[in-house]
All heavy atoms as an XYZ file, in Angstrom:
980
protein
N      19.053     72.554    112.210
C      18.329     71.322    112.382
C      17.862     70.797    111.029
O      17.529     71.566    110.140
C      17.101     71.552    113.251
C      17.416     71.815    114.684
S      16.802     70.456    115.621
C      15.856     71.246    116.839
N      17.859     69.512    110.923
C      17.362     68.875    109.710
C      15.855     68.690    109.813
O      15.329     68.359    110.874
C      18.017     67.506    109.534
C      19.530     67.476    109.337
C      20.025     66.041    109.394
C      19.892     68.112    108.017
N      15.159     68.883    108.701
C      13.709     68.646    108.732
C      13.430     67.152    108.860
O      12.512     66.740    109.562
C      13.048     69.223    107.485
O      13.618     68.676    106.323
N      14.219     66.334    108.176
C      14.116     64.878    108.275
C      15.511     64.321    108.498
O      16.466     64.752    107.845
C      13.553     64.284    106.970
C      12.094     64.659    106.750
O      11.317     64.593    107.724
O      11.759     65.024    105.604
N      15.631     63.341    109.388
C      16.957     62.741    109.605
C      17.478     62.079    108.329
O      16.693     61.584    107.510
C      16.712     61.697    110.689
C      15.408     62.065    111.314
C      14.625     62.792    110.256
N      18.783     62.090    108.149
C      19.401     61.412    107.013
C      19.446     59.914    107.283
O      19.561     59.484    108.431
C      20.821     61.925    106.790
C      20.988     63.407    106.465
C      22.471     63.752    106.325
C      20.247     63.788    105.199
N      19.397     59.145    106.221
C      19.538     57.693    106.366
C      21.012     57.371    106.602
O      21.892     58.214    106.394
C      19.053     56.988    105.097
O      19.925     57.265    104.023
N      21.287     56.151    107.019
C      22.679     55.737    107.244
C      23.507     55.879    105.968
O      24.650     56.319    106.009
C      22.732     54.292    107.750
C      22.213     54.153    109.178
O      21.813     55.180    109.779
O      22.196     53.008    109.686
N      22.927     55.510    104.836
C      23.665     55.610    103.572
C      23.907     57.075    103.191
O      24.962     57.424    102.655
C      22.962     54.869    102.439
O      21.736     55.476    102.128
N      22.950     57.946    103.489
C      23.155     59.373    103.212
C      24.255     59.946    104.095
O      25.072     60.747    103.641
C      21.846     60.151    103.427
C      20.794     59.866    102.370
C      19.441     60.468    102.708
O      19.049     60.487    103.908
O      18.759     60.916    101.758
N      24.277     59.520    105.359
C      25.359     59.962    106.244
C      26.708     59.463    105.732
O      27.696     60.195    105.766
C      25.114     59.473    107.677
C      24.217     60.361    108.464
C      22.979     60.060    108.954
C      24.477     61.714    108.857
N      22.461     61.142    109.629
C      23.365     62.167    109.587
C      25.538     62.587    108.667
C      23.287     63.449    110.133
C      25.469     63.867    109.208
C      24.348     64.288    109.919
N      26.750     58.235    105.264
C      28.005     57.686    104.723
C      28.475     58.484    103.515
O      29.658     58.781    103.375
C      27.840     56.219    104.343
O      27.695     55.440    105.493
N      27.528     58.817    102.641
C      27.874     59.625    101.464
C      28.372     61.005    101.882
O      29.357     61.509    101.329
C      26.667     59.772    100.538
C      26.314     58.517     99.774
C      25.065     58.719     98.941
C      24.619     57.421     98.299
N      23.348     57.564     97.581
N      27.700     61.606    102.847
C      28.120     62.923    103.335
C      29.512     62.849    103.949
O      30.368     63.707    103.692
C      27.119     63.466    104.355
C      27.467     64.823    104.969
C      27.528     65.909    103.901
C      26.466     65.188    106.057
N      29.744     61.806    104.733
C      31.058     61.620    105.357
C      32.142     61.489    104.290
O      33.197     62.132    104.380
C      31.032     60.386    106.263
C      32.334     60.097    106.911
N      33.095     59.001    106.576
C      33.029     60.767    107.855
C      34.193     59.000    107.302
N      34.180     60.057    108.077
N      31.910     60.693    103.284
C      32.880     60.532    102.188
C      33.110     61.853    101.465
O      34.248     62.211    101.138
C      32.402     59.487    101.188
O      32.360     58.228    101.778
N      32.038     62.558    101.212
C      32.148     63.847    100.518
C      32.977     64.825    101.330
O      33.829     65.526    100.782
C      30.756     64.400    100.250
C      30.769     65.680     99.482
C      30.812     65.823     98.126
C      30.772     67.010    100.013
N      30.836     67.161     97.789
C      30.810     67.907     98.934
C      30.738     67.522    101.310
C      30.831     69.280     99.105
C      30.755     68.895    101.474
C      30.798     69.762    100.375
N      32.749     64.885    102.659
C      33.495     65.833    103.492
C      34.978     65.498    103.505
O      35.812     66.404    103.537
C      32.967     65.884    104.943
O      33.140     64.618    105.562
C      31.525     66.319    104.994
N      35.305     64.208    103.478
C      36.726     63.818    103.454
C      37.385     64.264    102.159
O      38.497     64.782    102.170
C      36.883     62.303    103.622
C      36.574     61.820    105.014
C      36.988     60.376    105.244
C      36.431     59.423    104.238
N      36.778     58.029    104.481
N      36.705     64.078    101.047
C      37.310     64.417     99.757
C      37.371     65.923     99.528
O      38.104     66.378     98.656
C      36.563     63.731     98.612
O      35.240     64.216     98.522
N      36.622     66.685    100.297
C      36.629     68.142    100.150
C      37.250     68.841    101.367
O      37.077     70.038    101.542
C      35.207     68.661     99.917
C      34.680     68.288     98.574
N      34.083     67.069     98.324
C      34.679     68.952     97.402
C      33.726     67.007     97.059
N      34.073     68.133     96.473
N      37.965     68.079    102.185
C      38.636     68.567    103.396
C      37.716     69.395    104.291
O      38.108     70.411    104.838
C      39.928     69.354    103.070
O      39.596     70.518    102.305
C      40.935     68.498    102.331
N      36.492     68.941    104.423
C      35.519     69.614    105.280
C      35.079     68.733    106.452
O      34.143     69.082    107.172
C      34.283     70.007    104.474
C      34.503     71.058    103.394
C      33.274     71.165    102.516
C      34.827     72.394    104.028
N      35.750     67.621    106.661
C      35.323     66.666    107.687
C      35.241     67.319    109.061
O      34.274     67.111    109.802
C      36.258     65.462    107.724
N      36.235     68.109    109.428
C      36.236     68.753    110.742
C      35.109     69.754    110.903
O      34.434     69.787    111.944
N      34.903     70.550    109.893
C      33.857     71.573    109.952
C      32.472     70.946    110.106
O      31.676     71.344    110.965
C      33.906     72.442    108.695
C      32.885     73.557    108.605
C      33.153     74.614    109.658
C      32.914     74.175    107.216
N      32.190     69.943    109.281
C      30.877     69.296    109.347
C      30.738     68.498    110.641
O      29.687     68.504    111.282
C      30.629     68.402    108.113
C      30.726     69.223    106.823
C      29.290     67.684    108.211
C      29.749     70.369    106.719
N      31.826     67.840    111.065
C      31.780     67.077    112.310
C      31.442     67.997    113.481
O      30.634     67.658    114.341
C      33.108     66.359    112.556
C      33.118     65.539    113.805
C      32.490     64.303    113.844
C      33.746     65.998    114.949
C      32.487     63.539    115.008
C      33.744     65.246    116.120
C      33.120     64.014    116.143
N      32.059     69.166    113.527
C      31.774     70.122    114.607
C      30.317     70.582    114.594
O      29.751     70.899    115.638
C      32.699     71.328    114.519
C      34.126     71.017    114.945
O      34.345     69.960    115.571
O      35.021     71.825    114.640
N      29.715     70.622    113.418
C      28.322     71.083    113.333
C      27.327     70.019    113.800
O      26.155     70.327    114.019
C      27.989     71.528    111.912
O      27.955     70.426    111.047
N      27.780     68.779    113.978
C      26.879     67.721    114.449
C      26.321     68.047    115.834
O      25.231     67.594    116.192
C      27.587     66.363    114.481
C      28.047     65.793    113.143
C      28.742     64.459    113.354
C      26.901     65.674    112.162
N      27.041     68.850    116.592
C      26.575     69.189    117.946
C      25.286     70.008    117.930
O      24.612     70.127    118.952
C      27.662     69.953    118.697
O      27.937     71.185    118.054
N      24.926     70.555    116.769
C      23.701     71.333    116.653
C      22.476     70.473    116.329
O      21.352     70.977    116.279
C      23.849     72.433    115.585
C      24.878     73.459    115.953
C      26.142     73.411    115.388
C      24.591     74.462    116.868
C      27.099     74.351    115.729
C      25.542     75.405    117.219
C      26.801     75.351    116.645
N      22.711     69.185    116.097
C      21.601     68.285    115.771
C      21.055     67.639    117.039
O      21.794     67.430    118.008
C      22.064     67.194    114.793
C      22.568     67.668    113.436
C      23.074     66.479    112.628
C      21.470     68.403    112.687
N      19.786     67.299    116.992
C      19.220     66.550    118.114
C      19.580     65.075    117.932
O      19.956     64.634    116.839
C      17.688     66.778    118.225
C      16.980     66.371    116.929
C      17.380     68.224    118.573
C      15.454     66.460    117.002
N      19.457     64.322    119.011
C      19.941     62.939    119.026
C      19.431     62.075    117.878
O      20.180     61.310    117.283
C      19.602     62.257    120.355
C      20.443     62.803    121.500
O      21.454     63.480    121.217
O      20.086     62.553    122.664
N      18.147     62.179    117.542
C      17.605     61.296    116.499
C      18.000     61.733    115.086
O      17.683     61.061    114.113
C      16.083     61.143    116.624
C      15.332     62.439    116.353
O      15.922     63.529    116.512
O      14.141     62.345    115.980
N      18.719     62.866    114.972
C      19.183     63.323    113.661
C      20.668     63.032    113.440
O      21.179     63.250    112.351
C      18.956     64.832    113.517
C      17.494     65.210    113.499
C      17.304     66.710    113.386
O      18.094     67.491    113.889
N      16.246     67.104    112.706
N      21.339     62.555    114.456
C      22.777     62.300    114.360
C      23.070     61.082    113.483
O      22.240     60.182    113.356
C      23.351     62.064    115.758
C      23.394     63.289    116.668
C      23.755     62.883    118.088
C      24.378     64.315    116.130
N      24.269     61.038    112.908
C      24.659     59.840    112.148
C      24.820     58.654    113.100
O      24.913     58.846    114.320
C      25.999     60.236    111.516
C      26.500     61.382    112.299
C      25.315     62.050    112.900
N      24.873     57.460    112.566
C      25.062     56.282    113.418
C      26.347     56.421    114.257
O      27.318     57.035    113.825
C      25.193     55.120    112.427
C      24.693     55.633    111.127
C      24.809     57.117    111.154
N      26.318     55.854    115.434
C      27.452     55.995    116.348
C      28.751     55.483    115.723
O      29.804     56.086    115.898
C      27.188     55.263    117.660
C      28.297     55.476    118.673
C      27.994     54.837    120.009
O      27.031     54.083    120.144
N      28.808     55.139    120.989
N      28.687     54.384    114.991
C      29.907     53.839    114.376
C      30.530     54.850    113.408
O      31.754     54.998    113.350
C      29.605     52.528    113.658
O      28.636     52.734    112.634
N      29.691     55.572    112.683
C      30.195     56.587    111.754
C      30.740     57.797    112.516
O      31.770     58.355    112.150
C      29.106     57.021    110.777
C      29.524     58.032    109.715
C      30.663     57.487    108.844
C      28.343     58.421    108.854
N      30.055     58.179    113.596
C      30.546     59.306    114.404
C      31.922     58.999    114.979
O      32.789     59.868    115.030
C      29.566     59.633    115.536
C      28.318     60.335    115.057
C      27.499     60.820    116.224
N      27.299     59.771    117.215
C      26.133     59.448    117.741
N      25.048     60.096    117.402
N      26.034     58.484    118.610
N      32.144     57.758    115.385
C      33.448     57.370    115.940
C      34.518     57.457    114.853
O      35.596     58.016    115.073
C      33.388     55.957    116.570
C      32.521     56.002    117.840
C      34.785     55.440    116.881
C      32.183     54.639    118.405
N      34.231     56.908    113.671
C      35.182     56.994    112.550
C      35.484     58.456    112.214
O      36.627     58.831    111.961
C      34.623     56.303    111.306
C      34.586     54.811    111.375
C      33.976     54.247    110.095
C      33.757     52.767    110.192
N      33.096     52.217    109.004
N      34.432     59.260    112.190
C      34.556     60.675    111.863
C      35.431     61.372    112.902
O      36.324     62.146    112.571
C      33.169     61.298    111.843
C      32.958     62.408    110.867
C      33.874     63.338    110.443
C      31.744     62.724    110.193
N      33.295     64.205    109.563
C      31.973     63.846    109.396
C      30.468     62.164    110.209
C      30.996     64.437    108.609
C      29.499     62.756    109.428
C      29.752     63.870    108.634
N      35.163     61.076    114.165
C      35.926     61.684    115.260
C      37.403     61.307    115.162
O      38.288     62.154    115.332
C      35.339     61.248    116.600
C      35.964     61.980    117.777
O      36.412     63.135    117.605
O      35.994     61.404    118.879
N      37.671     60.039    114.887
C      39.060     59.581    114.756
C      39.740     60.300    113.595
O      40.879     60.774    113.716
C      39.122     58.046    114.570
C      40.495     57.587    114.141
C      38.688     57.348    115.857
N      39.049     60.411    112.488
C      39.603     61.089    111.305
C      39.923     62.558    111.611
O      40.991     63.063    111.258
C      38.609     60.979    110.150
C      38.920     61.773    108.932
C      40.008     61.112    108.123
N      40.211     61.857    106.892
C      40.621     61.327    105.791
N      40.870     60.049    105.723
N      40.809     62.057    104.716
N      38.998     63.234    112.269
C      39.202     64.641    112.612
C      40.379     64.779    113.571
O      41.229     65.661    113.415
C      37.907     65.258    113.197
C      38.166     66.631    113.798
C      36.838     65.346    112.117
N      40.458     63.884    114.553
C      41.570     63.922    115.507
C      42.903     63.692    114.799
O      43.885     64.396    115.073
C      41.354     62.868    116.596
C      42.436     62.917    117.651
O      42.586     63.964    118.309
O      43.158     61.904    117.802
N      42.959     62.737    113.886
C      44.188     62.476    113.124
C      44.591     63.701    112.308
O      45.766     64.065    112.255
C      43.999     61.274    112.187
C      43.945     59.955    112.888
C      43.588     58.820    111.927
O      42.971     59.033    110.878
N      43.946     57.606    112.296
N      43.618     64.331    111.678
C      43.894     65.518    110.872
C      44.429     66.647    111.740
O      45.402     67.315    111.370
C      42.615     65.975    110.128
O      42.173     64.907    109.295
C      42.872     67.214    109.289
N      43.815     66.846    112.902
C      44.274     67.897    113.809
C      45.703     67.631    114.279
O      46.528     68.544    114.334
C      43.335     68.022    115.008
C      41.997     68.641    114.652
C      40.992     68.610    115.794
O      41.247     67.940    116.835
O      39.943     69.255    115.644
N      45.997     66.380    114.623
C      47.359     66.032    115.070
C      48.368     66.241    113.935
O      49.456     66.757    114.150
C      47.403     64.583    115.556
C      46.713     64.367    116.868
C      46.651     62.861    117.183
N      45.810     62.590    118.306
C      46.251     62.392    119.548
N      47.549     62.421    119.787
N      45.414     62.154    120.523
N      47.989     65.817    112.742
C      48.870     65.986    111.590
C      49.123     67.471    111.320
O      50.266     67.880    111.084
C      48.258     65.321    110.358
C      49.053     65.518    109.114
N      50.226     64.838    108.865
C      48.858     66.351    108.063
C      50.714     65.238    107.708
N      49.902     66.150    107.198
N      48.073     68.277    111.357
C      48.230     69.713    111.112
C      49.093     70.378    112.176
O      49.906     71.255    111.864
C      46.867     70.398    111.019
C      46.154     70.074    109.726
O      46.757     69.613    108.763
N      44.863     70.304    109.704
N      48.934     69.962    113.425
C      49.771     70.504    114.503
C      51.240     70.180    114.243
O      52.106     71.053    114.355
C      49.328     69.931    115.868
O      47.978     70.337    116.112
C      50.220     70.415    116.993
N      51.504     68.937    113.864
C      52.884     68.536    113.570
C      53.431     69.305    112.362
O      54.573     69.780    112.385
C      52.962     67.035    113.322
C      54.383     66.543    113.110
C      54.455     65.053    113.223
C      55.831     64.541    112.975
N      56.750     64.698    114.070
N      52.628     69.438    111.323
C      53.062     70.183    110.136
C      53.363     71.643    110.483
O      54.340     72.213    109.994
C      52.008     70.114    109.032
C      51.921     68.775    108.344
S      53.462     68.268    107.558
C      53.654     69.538    106.336
N      52.543     72.245    111.324
C      52.779     73.631    111.726
C      54.091     73.760    112.501
O      54.818     74.743    112.335
C      51.604     74.163    112.545
C      50.377     74.388    111.694
O      50.458     74.547    110.478
N      49.219     74.391    112.325
N      54.401     72.762    113.326
C      55.667     72.768    114.060
C      56.847     72.631    113.099
O      57.862     73.310    113.249
C      55.688     71.648    115.100
C      54.719     71.864    116.241
C      54.549     70.625    117.109
O      54.964     69.520    116.754
N      53.906     70.805    118.253
N      56.712     71.741    112.126
C      57.778     71.549    111.128
C      57.980     72.831    110.318
O      59.114     73.259    110.082
C      57.458     70.350    110.203
C      58.381     70.303    108.998
C      57.526     69.051    110.981
N      56.890     73.448    109.903
C      56.980     74.685    109.128
C      57.668     75.771    109.942
O      58.533     76.490    109.430
C      55.582     75.143    108.660
C      55.090     74.198    107.566
C      55.609     76.579    108.154
C      53.639     74.386    107.222
N      57.308     75.888    111.216
C      57.936     76.897    112.075
C      59.431     76.639    112.205
O      60.240     77.574    112.122
C      57.267     76.912    113.444
N      59.806     75.375    112.374
C      61.228     75.032    112.494
C      61.969     75.306    111.178
O      63.084     75.831    111.184
C      61.381     73.561    112.892
N      61.355     74.959    110.053
C      61.987     75.225    108.757
C      62.119     76.719    108.515
O      63.145     77.185    108.032
C      61.172     74.595    107.625
C      61.302     73.100    107.559
C      60.462     72.503    106.448
O      59.459     73.072    106.034
N      60.864     71.332    105.969
N      61.079     77.457    108.857
C      61.118     78.906    108.671
C      62.273     79.507    109.469
O      63.047     80.309    108.957
C      59.788     79.541    109.087
C      59.758     81.030    108.875
C      59.422     81.551    107.632
C      60.093     81.914    109.895
C      59.410     82.912    107.409
C      60.089     83.271    109.688
C      59.745     83.771    108.448
O      59.746     85.118    108.234
N      62.404     79.081    110.724
C      63.492     79.568    111.570
C      64.845     79.193    110.979
O      65.754     80.020    110.907
C      63.352     78.996    112.999
O      62.093     79.414    113.532
C      64.469     79.460    113.894
N      64.955     77.955    110.534
C      66.213     77.494    109.937
C      66.553     78.292    108.682
O      67.696     78.707    108.483
C      66.103     76.004    109.606
O      67.257     75.550    108.948
N      65.567     78.501    107.820
C      65.797     79.253    106.588
C      66.185     80.698    106.889
O      67.122     81.229    106.305
C      64.565     79.241    105.692
C      64.253     77.904    105.075
C      63.008     77.659    104.522
C      65.184     76.875    105.044
C      62.704     76.431    103.941
C      64.892     75.645    104.475
C      63.652     75.427    103.921
N      65.468     81.340    107.803
C      65.774     82.742    108.100
C      67.125     82.871    108.791
O      67.847     83.845    108.548
C      64.675     83.413    108.961
O      64.463     82.646    110.136
C      63.382     83.536    108.184
N      67.496     81.897    109.613
C      68.825     81.913    110.243
C      69.938     81.730    109.214
O      71.078     82.109    109.454
C      68.932     80.844    111.328
C      68.123     81.175    112.558
O      67.728     82.320    112.773
N      67.855     80.178    113.378
N      69.589     81.146    108.066
C      70.562     80.955    106.986
C      70.544     82.116    105.998
O      71.170     82.050    104.942
C      70.267     79.651    106.241
O      70.383     78.552    107.107
N      69.779     83.150    106.305
C      69.718     84.319    105.442
C      68.706     84.216    104.321
O      68.678     85.053    103.429
N      67.883     83.188    104.349
C      66.858     83.024    103.319
C      65.569     83.693    103.783
O      65.370     83.928    104.966
C      66.619     81.540    103.041
C      67.858     80.753    102.623
C      67.534     79.279    102.530
C      68.392     81.262    101.305
N      64.697     83.998    102.838
C      63.445     84.663    103.170
C      62.255     83.849    102.646
O      61.656     84.195    101.630
C      63.415     86.070    102.582
C      64.510     86.949    103.129
C      64.535     88.308    102.448
O      63.948     88.493    101.396
N      65.217     89.244    103.060
N      61.898     82.765    103.357
C      60.764     81.956    102.888
C      59.454     82.719    103.035
O      59.316     83.603    103.877
C      60.793     80.739    103.807
C      61.490     81.209    105.029
C      62.457     82.262    104.586
N      58.487     82.362    102.204
C      57.165     82.983    102.215
C      56.146     81.874    102.409
O      56.203     80.853    101.729
C      56.884     83.717    100.892
C      57.916     84.802    100.669
C      55.476     84.287    100.875
C      57.872     85.375     99.270
N      55.208     82.080    103.301
C      54.166     81.085    103.535
C      52.994     81.365    102.608
O      52.478     82.470    102.555
C      53.687     81.127    104.992
C      52.571     80.162    105.254
C      52.853     78.831    105.501
C      51.254     80.565    105.213
C      51.836     77.918    105.718
C      50.228     79.663    105.422
C      50.526     78.347    105.679
O      49.516     77.447    105.872
N      52.616     80.349    101.863
C      51.431     80.428    101.005
C      50.643     79.151    101.184
O      51.106     78.216    101.804
C      51.842     80.585     99.540
C      52.527     81.895     99.239
C      52.811     82.011     97.771
C      53.500     83.322     97.468
N      53.835     83.435     96.066
N      49.464     79.097    100.593
C      48.647     77.893    100.687
C      49.412     76.712    100.104
O      50.075     76.840     99.087
C      47.334     78.093     99.939
C      46.370     76.953    100.140
C      45.049     77.236     99.477
C      44.125     76.071     99.694
N      42.839     76.271     99.089
N      49.276     75.573    100.739
C      50.007     74.395    100.303
C      51.269     74.278    101.119
O      52.363     74.512    100.635
N      51.136     73.964    102.376
C      52.235     74.012    103.328
C      53.470     73.242    102.862
O      54.578     73.735    102.927
C      51.790     73.443    104.671
C      50.713     74.223    105.343
C      50.280     73.519    106.613
C      49.126     74.243    107.256
N      48.672     73.571    108.462
N      53.272     72.025    102.430
C      54.424     71.179    102.098
C      55.204     71.722    100.917
O      56.421     71.785    100.936
C      53.955     69.765    101.794
C      53.359     69.087    102.970
C      52.885     67.713    102.597
N      52.057     67.217    103.691
C      51.172     66.278    103.561
N      50.981     65.701    102.406
N      50.459     65.872    104.589
N      54.485     72.067     99.879
C      55.139     72.499     98.657
C      55.791     73.858     98.808
O      56.871     74.096     98.290
C      54.115     72.545     97.527
C      54.630     72.916     96.147
C      55.697     71.923     95.705
C      53.494     72.929     95.167
N      55.173     74.718     99.565
C      55.643     76.092     99.688
C      57.079     76.193    100.156
O      57.908     76.813     99.501
C      54.759     76.862    100.675
C      55.469     78.077    101.230
C      55.482     79.152    100.195
C      54.896     78.491    102.497
N      57.370     75.607    101.296
C      58.704     75.776    101.847
C      59.754     75.102    100.971
O      60.836     75.637    100.776
C      58.761     75.244    103.274
C      58.048     76.143    104.275
C      58.018     75.497    105.648
C      58.709     77.499    104.368
N      59.425     73.963    100.420
C      60.377     73.293     99.537
C      60.667     74.150     98.312
O      61.822     74.329     97.921
C      59.842     71.926     99.125
N      59.618     74.691     97.694
C      59.815     75.507     96.497
C      60.544     76.805     96.815
O      61.415     77.235     96.069
C      58.464     75.809     95.833
C      57.811     74.590     95.217
S      58.869     73.745     94.015
C      59.000     74.987     92.756
N      60.200     77.425     97.931
C      60.877     78.660     98.321
C      62.352     78.400     98.530
O      63.204     79.141     98.056
C      60.248     79.237     99.612
O      58.871     79.454     99.381
C      60.918     80.534    100.010
N      62.647     77.324     99.241
C      64.036     76.971     99.502
C      64.771     76.679     98.195
O      65.864     77.185     97.949
C      64.107     75.770    100.442
C      65.510     75.302    100.696
C      66.350     76.033    101.511
C      65.980     74.148    100.112
C      67.639     75.608    101.748
C      67.266     73.712    100.344
C      68.101     74.444    101.166
N      64.147     75.862     97.333
C      64.794     75.512     96.068
C      65.013     76.736     95.183
O      66.078     76.875     94.568
C      63.973     74.467     95.314
C      63.988     73.066     95.924
C      63.018     72.164     95.178
C      65.379     72.473     95.910
N      64.042     77.619     95.130
C      64.200     78.828     94.317
C      65.338     79.686     94.836
O      66.140     80.221     94.071
C      62.902     79.635     94.294
S      61.605     78.836     93.331
N      65.416     79.809     96.151
C      66.487     80.609     96.748
C      67.836     79.964     96.472
O      68.792     80.642     96.088
C      66.260     80.754     98.264
O      64.961     81.316     98.471
C      67.302     81.646     98.888
N      67.921     78.654     96.647
C      69.171     77.944     96.392
C      69.553     78.051     94.919
O      70.707     78.331     94.584
C      69.069     76.463     96.839
C      70.248     75.658     96.335
C      68.965     76.376     98.351
N      68.573     77.844     94.027
C      68.848     77.950     92.591
C      69.335     79.346     92.227
O      70.259     79.502     91.436
C      67.607     77.602     91.772
S      67.202     75.849     91.828
N      68.723     80.360     92.821
C      69.133     81.731     92.559
C      70.575     81.941     93.019
O      71.388     82.525     92.319
C      68.194     82.705     93.281
C      68.395     84.137     92.862
C      67.413     85.105     93.520
N      66.052     84.633     93.612
C      65.424     84.368     94.760
N      66.006     84.534     95.913
N      64.179     83.944     94.741
N      70.914     81.418     94.208
C      72.274     81.557     94.726
C      73.269     80.787     93.855
O      74.358     81.277     93.560
C      72.340     81.072     96.169
C      71.673     82.015     97.135
C      71.723     81.517     98.571
O      72.548     80.632     98.882
O      70.939     82.030     99.375
N      72.895     79.589     93.433
C      73.784     78.794     92.573
C      74.000     79.515     91.247
O      75.134     79.629     90.776
C      73.206     77.375     92.348
C      73.284     76.573     93.647
C      73.926     76.660     91.212
C      72.552     75.248     93.603
N      72.918     80.022     90.654
C      73.045     80.741     89.387
C      73.954     81.957     89.530
O      74.816     82.218     88.687
C      71.672     81.203     88.887
O      70.859     80.101     88.629
N      73.772     82.680     90.607
C      74.606     83.858     90.857
C      76.061     83.445     91.017
O      76.966     84.067     90.444
C      74.112     84.602     92.115
O      72.753     84.964     91.917
C      74.943     85.835     92.389
N      76.312     82.380     91.774
C      77.683     81.919     91.988
C      78.307     81.403     90.702
O      79.492     81.642     90.440
C      77.726     80.835     93.073
C      77.460     81.407     94.452
O      77.660     82.598     94.686
N      77.003     80.577     95.359
N      77.547     80.694     89.885
C      78.065     80.206     88.596
C      78.419     81.391     87.706
O      79.481     81.427     87.087
C      77.044     79.271     87.901
C      76.965     77.944     88.655
C      77.415     79.045     86.441
C      75.848     77.028     88.179
N      77.535     82.362     87.668
C      77.788     83.546     86.851
C      79.037     84.269     87.336
O      79.894     84.647     86.534
C      76.573     84.477     86.888
C      76.673     85.743     86.039
C      76.851     85.379     84.562
C      75.433     86.601     86.214
N      79.173     84.446     88.634
C      80.356     85.104     89.195
C      81.612     84.321     88.865
O      82.640     84.891     88.513
C      80.224     85.252     90.720
C      79.267     86.321     91.157
C      79.201     86.369     92.673
C      78.168     87.353     93.158
N      78.037     87.329     94.630
N      81.537     82.996     88.973
C      82.690     82.148     88.680
C      83.084     82.277     87.212
O      84.264     82.420     86.894
C      82.383     80.673     89.022
O      82.027     80.591     90.394
C      83.564     79.781     88.745
N      82.111     82.237     86.308
C      82.412     82.354     84.877
C      83.013     83.719     84.567
O      83.971     83.820     83.807
C      81.145     82.117     84.048
C      80.740     80.666     83.994
C      79.549     80.465     83.094
C      79.214     78.977     83.029
N      78.117     78.704     82.142
N      82.465     84.771     85.149
C      83.004     86.113     84.909
C      84.420     86.190     85.454
O      85.324     86.718     84.793
C      82.096     87.194     85.556
C      82.769     88.548     85.569
C      80.761     87.256     84.829
N      84.635     85.643     86.640
C      85.974     85.664     87.238
C      86.953     84.867     86.381
O      88.077     85.315     86.131
C      85.932     85.090     88.671
O      85.002     85.858     89.433
C      87.290     85.135     89.328
N      86.537     83.681     85.908
C      87.410     82.861     85.071
C      87.746     83.574     83.768
O      88.895     83.581     83.330
C      86.749     81.509     84.777
C      86.709     80.580     85.966
C      85.891     79.333     85.704
O      85.145     79.247     84.739
N      86.024     78.351     86.600
N      86.762     84.200     83.147
C      87.019     84.924     81.901
C      87.918     86.120     82.159
O      88.823     86.410     81.371
C      85.706     85.366     81.255
C      84.953     84.220     80.628
C      83.720     84.681     79.905
C      83.039     83.463     79.274
N      81.874     83.801     78.512
N      87.704     86.800     83.264
C      88.553     87.949     83.600
C      89.986     87.487     83.796
O      90.925     88.127     83.307
C      88.062     88.638     84.881
O      86.777     89.129     84.695
N      90.171     86.385     84.503
C      91.521     85.881     84.730
C      92.162     85.456     83.410
O      93.345     85.668     83.191
C      91.494     84.708     85.718
C      91.168     85.147     87.143
C      90.989     83.960     88.069
O      90.959     82.805     87.657
N      90.857     84.273     89.354
N      91.397     84.865     82.515
C      91.921     84.431     81.219
C      92.416     85.646     80.427
O      93.515     85.641     79.861
C      90.815     83.712     80.425
C      91.209     83.357     79.026
C      92.040     82.270     78.775
C      90.781     84.125     77.958
C      92.410     81.945     77.473
C      91.136     83.810     76.656
C      91.953     82.731     76.423
O      92.327     82.422     75.141
N      91.611     86.704     80.391
C      92.006     87.896     79.642
C      93.174     88.618     80.311
O      94.015     89.203     79.645
C      90.810     88.842     79.445
C      89.814     88.327     78.448
C      88.537     87.984     78.843
C      90.166     88.149     77.116
C      87.612     87.501     77.909
C      89.263     87.659     76.192
C      87.975     87.334     76.592
N      93.210     88.569     81.632
C      94.306     89.240     82.332
C      95.627     88.525     82.128
O      96.679     89.143     82.090
C      93.996     89.339     83.835
C      92.881     90.331     84.211
C      92.600     90.249     85.713
C      93.256     91.752     83.833
N      95.577     87.190     81.948
C      96.807     86.428     81.716
C      97.342     86.696     80.302
O      98.500     86.509     80.056
C      96.549     84.931     81.895
C      96.475     84.523     83.335
C      96.433     83.044     83.462
N      94.992     82.656     83.285
C      94.575     81.444     83.123
N      95.403     80.455     83.077
N      93.285     81.193     82.993
N      96.460     87.057     79.474
C      96.748     87.500     78.198
C      97.230     86.759     77.108
O      97.941     86.737     76.294
C-alpha cells in the first residue's frame, strides 16, 4: 500500500518508466494490491492494460515461432541454443552453424581440388 496516492503526473512517469524498463506487466499486476483511491487514473489503467495484453500476445507468438524454428533446426541436424534475446539468438545460432558448415565444405573442396591437382601430376 502507498502511504500517499500518486498524482496523475507521477503515475504517468511511472508508466513510462515501466515501459522503458520492460516492467509494465509486473507493475500492472501489482496494482491489484492498491485500494481504489490509490490506483492510477482509469484512462492510464486502460492504456496500461492494453500494453500488457499486446506484450503478452507478442511474447506468445514469439515463443511459438521459436519452438517452430527450434524444431526445424534440430530436424536439419543443427543444435540451436536458447539464450536471452529471443530474436537474435536463433538467427545467430543458425548463422554460426551455417558458416561453420560452409567453412568446412570450402576447406574440404580446396583440399580435394589440391589433391586432384597433385594426383594429375
